[in-house]
N, C-alpha and C positions, 0 to 999 in steps of 0.2 A: 601268295600263292593263288595257286589254277583251283578253283570248286568244278566238280558237272556235279551235273540236276539225270534226274529222271526213277519213277520207281521202282523201271527197270531199264536190263540192255536195249540197247549203247546208251551211256551215258552220257549228255552233251551240257554242253554251255549252260541253254537255254532249257534242256530237258524235252523237250518237242516231240526230240524223236525218238524220244523213249517208247519199244514196243505200244509197254497197259501205260493208264491210265493209277493214280490210287486210286481204295476202294473207296468210298463204298462202289460197287458194282450190281446194278441192274436192269432186269432180263424183262421181255416179253415177249411168250412164242408157244409154239402149237404141237404139244407132245404125244406120239402116241404110246402106246404101253400094250407087253406081251407079255403075257407069265406065262411060266409052264415049271416042274419040277421035271429036274437033272438029278444023278445019281449024285446026292451027300460029303464022298467021294472026292465024287468031282470041286467042288467047290472047298472042297478041307486042306485041298493044295492049296490052296492059293491064298488063305488066309495062314499068315507070316506071323508066331507066336507076336504076340503072348492074347490074340485074338483065334475063339472057335467059336469051334460053329455052334448058331444058333437050337433054342432048345423045343421048337416048334418049326416042322416044317421045313429043316435044314437044309434041304436040293430048291427050295424055291430057286425060279433067276424072271430077273425084267429086264427085257431085251427092251429099249426102248429111243426111239425119238422124236429129236428135237429141233422146229424149225425155230433157230432165238433173233430177236433184234434189243441189241445192248448197249447199252452206252455207261458211261462217268454219271455224275452226282450231277453238275450240267446237260447234260442229255446233247450235249455237240454230237457224236456218233453219227447219235439220230437224224441228222439232217446232212450228212456222210456218209450216205445207207455204204459203201463199203467197206466204213469201215465200222461200222454197227450192225450186218449181218451171215449169219452161219449157221452153218445144219453139226448138225455132229447124231452120232449114233454108239449106246453107251450100255453095256450090262453090270447088272446090278443084283450083288446077294447079300444078306445077310448073314449079319456075324451075331459073339461076343465078345463083353468088357468088361470080365470085374461082375458079370452075372446081369449086364445089360446090355440090352439087346441093340446095332446098331445097323445101318443099311452101308454097304460097300460098292464102290466102283471097279470095279475085277479087271477092265479092258471100258474099253473107249476111243471113238475118233471122229474127228472133228478136220473142219474143210479152211481153215483161214486161221493167219500165226500169231494174232492174236489171241481168237481159242486155245492156238493151244499152250503158248508160256501164261497164258492165265491159270489156265487146269494143272501147270506143274506143277505153280506155287503155294493153290491150295490141292495139292499130294493127288491129284485125278491123274491114271497113267497116257496120260495121252498120245496119239500120235495118227498121222494126216493122215487122213482116206478123202473117199466122193461118195455123201451124201444124199437121199434125195425120197422124197413123200408125198402124199397130193396132197393140196392148199386146198381150205373150203372156200367157200364158194355162192353167195346165195344168186347168183342169175351165172343164167351158162351151160355147160356139161358137165361142169366139176360137184361136189357131189356136196350135200348141204349136212349140216350137223340134226338126222335125226336117224329115225330106224329106216333100219334098209343101202343107208350110204356106207359107201365101200373106195376105203382107201390102201393105199400099196405104200409099198420104204422099200426101197435098197440098202444097200453097204460093202463099199468095195474102197482098197485096201491096194496096194502095190499092182494094180491091174488082173484082180484077181476080185472076184464077188464072194462072200460071205454071210450074207443074209438075204433074206429076202420073207417081207409076207407081207397077207392082205388082212388089209382088217375092218369087221363086218358089225357097224352098230348097231344094236339090239333096243339097249333102251338107258334111259337115263340113272347116274349110279352114289353110294351115297358117298362113291373111295375113290379114287384112281390106281385101285392095285394096293394090299398089303409089302407088296417089298421092297417098294423103296421110300418107302413113310418111317428115315426116322430120320434123328443126327447119324450124318456120316461119320464111322472110321477109314480114315489113313491114314498114310505114310510121307512123310518125306524123309527123300532119299539123294544125296548126293555123295559119291566114292572122293573123296581122300586123291587132293593130283599129284604123290607120291606115288609110289605103287607100294602093294605091302601094307599102309596105314587104314586099312581102312574107311568105312564114312565121315566125309566130313557135318553132314551135318546127317541125321538116325531120330526124328520125330516122329511117334506117332498120336494124331492130332485129333477133337473133334468140331466138325463144322455142319451151319446148316446154314437156313436163310435166318437171314433175321428183322425181314417183313416178306409174308406172303399174304399173296390174296390169287384168285382162282375161278373161270367158270363153273359153267352145269359139267361138270360130268356124265359121260355112257362108257355105256360096257355093250362088250357085244363076242362075235370072234373072230381069233385071228391063226393064220395060217403061215404057219412060218416054219423057213427051212436057213442054215446051216451050212456052210458049204465051207469041205477042205482049207488052205491056204497052205506054201511055205515058209510061210514068216511068221501065223499064226494065230493060234490056237484056241479061238472061239469056240471049233466046233467042237473042244471039249469035254465043252458044259451042253451035251446031245440031247437030245427034247422026249422025257422019257412022257408023259402027260401035263396035257394043254389045261391053264386055268383060266384063262379069261383074256383079253383084249380090252383097251381101252381108249380112250379119245380126254379132251383136256388143254386145255386154257389158261395160262398162268403168266402170273404176273412174280418175279420174283427178287429181293434184292439182297449180297450176301458181301457184306463186312467184317469178317476176319475170324477167325477160328481161335480155339480152347489148346494148350498143350499138353496129352497127355500122359506123356511121359518121353522117357530119348534112350537113346546107345540102348538099344534091345534087341536090332538088327544083328546079320553080317554083311558082310559087305561076300556079290556076287562074285 
């Protein structure tokens, strides 16, 4: 009997064509984070039961740009950079589940297929987009990591610009913000192939970093704009009050999550 291999589609005789390798997945990245407050009702509408608004600062949002290099355990993708390098932008809010505070990614765009597939496995609602951000460099015109350094960031999808930001660093910071500072509470959903049969996969999960390291965080000011688009809803998280902006380099390992409960959702 023939067998097929691979962590994800396509499964083949050797498994070499699998879109993503098996975890653990290792990440190195530069993060630009802009935090602000929106109407808590706009956050609440994105939280399916049994999730609830966070008790403290329920309207807080973080819009994060990330320039990543990633790889599997053997690190081979780093030597074939097209398989390692990608960019993403994502919106994070906070929520509560059984009295515990979680972060939750409510919108996210990436620019590579492997990043999209990996995120769907993790419960991130990933879509394809065009993401760019200024990279620091110690020489030439690029900004250094220092007071007064300015970084730009843009996000577009389906030929429409969705967001743009300019971050100006002010001073070192003890944190990289507070909105994206908790374990993630995500859903993994897959509709049944049979009409009217609801969801074949319906899981509320908790995920987080198996290990984490980071450089010095910097805090500053962020000038953020959001734009309407016919097939996107990021602008519904309208900016009511800026909080702060941050820059940080991080290293993260992801190696699975925990099932919190299943069978609580309705098919859309």
